[in-house]
N, C-alpha and C positions, 0 to 999 in steps of 0.2 A: 344470416339475418332470420331466418325463417325458424332457426333453430332456438333464438332467443325468444320469440314469439310463444315458442309452444312450451318452454320453461315457466311462463308466468302462469302461476295456479289460480290467482283470483284477479281478474281485469277489473273488478269493482262492479258498483250498481250505478244504473242510470235511473234517475226519477225525472219525471216530467210535472211541472208546475199545475198545481189544479185551475189556476186560472187559464193556463195554456189549453188544456182539455176541455174547458169551461168554452172557450172561444172557438175550438173546433167543433163542439157540438152545437153552438150557435149558429155557424156557419152550414151546417148539415141540417139544421130545423128551416133554416131561411130557404133552403133548395126544395123543400116538398110544397107542392103546388097546393094550394088551397088551405093552406095554416098560415097565420099570424101569431107571433108570441103574445101569450095573454098580457095584460096591463098588470104593472109591478105590483100594485094593491090587491089585484084579485086573489093573490096566492098566500098572502100574509097570515091568513088565519089558519092554515092548515098545519102548523106544528112541527114542519118537515126543517130540520137543518139549516142551512145557507139561505139567506134570500136570494132567490131566483136572479140572473142576470139574463136579460132578454128572452124570458121565458124558460131558461135553463139552470137547474140546480145539479152540482155534481158532488158525490162523496166517494172517497177510496176506503177499500177493505185490503188492509195491508196484510202480505203474507210473503211466500216466497216470491210471487210475482204479484202485484197489486191488480185487484178487481174494481171495475167501476160500477157503481151504481148512478143512473142517469133519473132524474124527473124533470119531466117536460111538461110544461103549463102552456095551453095552446087555446086558441079560437079557431074555429073552422069554418070555411066560407058555407052561406047558406044553400042547400040544396044538395050538399055532397053527404054520402054514408060517412056517419062519423066513425063507427068500428072500421072501415077500409082505411080511412084517412089516417087514424092512430096506429095502425098496422105499419104504413109506409113511414109514419113517425120513428115508429121503433124500428124498423129495418134500416132506416136512412142513418140514424142515429149510431146503431148498433156496427154496422158495417164500417161508417166512416172512423169512428173513434176506434175500433181494432185494426184498420189499413195504417191508421196514421199515428197509433201510439204503441200498437203492440200489445195493449194491455188486453186483459179478459174482461168483458162488459158482462157482468152478473144478471144485471136486469135494466129495462129502460121501462119507466113508468110513466104512463101518459095520462094527464088531467085537463080533459076538455072543459074550459070555466065559458065557453059562451060561443056564439056565432057571430059572423061580421056579415054585412051587404055589399055587395058592390054598388059604388056610386054611379048612378046612370046619369049619361050628359042629357 
């Protein structure tokens, strides 16, 4: 049986739907403390590809193995250092997508479009 498997020269290709990759990215973004997705209308005027879903837009660059480019549109919690939060978003999205898809993440672009305040009791 093992010998038959080694005779197969082209096992085929595996592709993951853009929607699936997008949902993985949305979940990774939700885990970053101090971040909320930007409102859907806030990113429409940027002229960037597809309309973001829950603050995330994904595009693929085809090749031998696909590369992913991620655009994240966020609001940060007031009082937090925005460059640090953006770095955490980049790292969270990059590591989660590479872990779950096996694809190379070429870039994670973070667009901070506002701040939010905690509601106090």
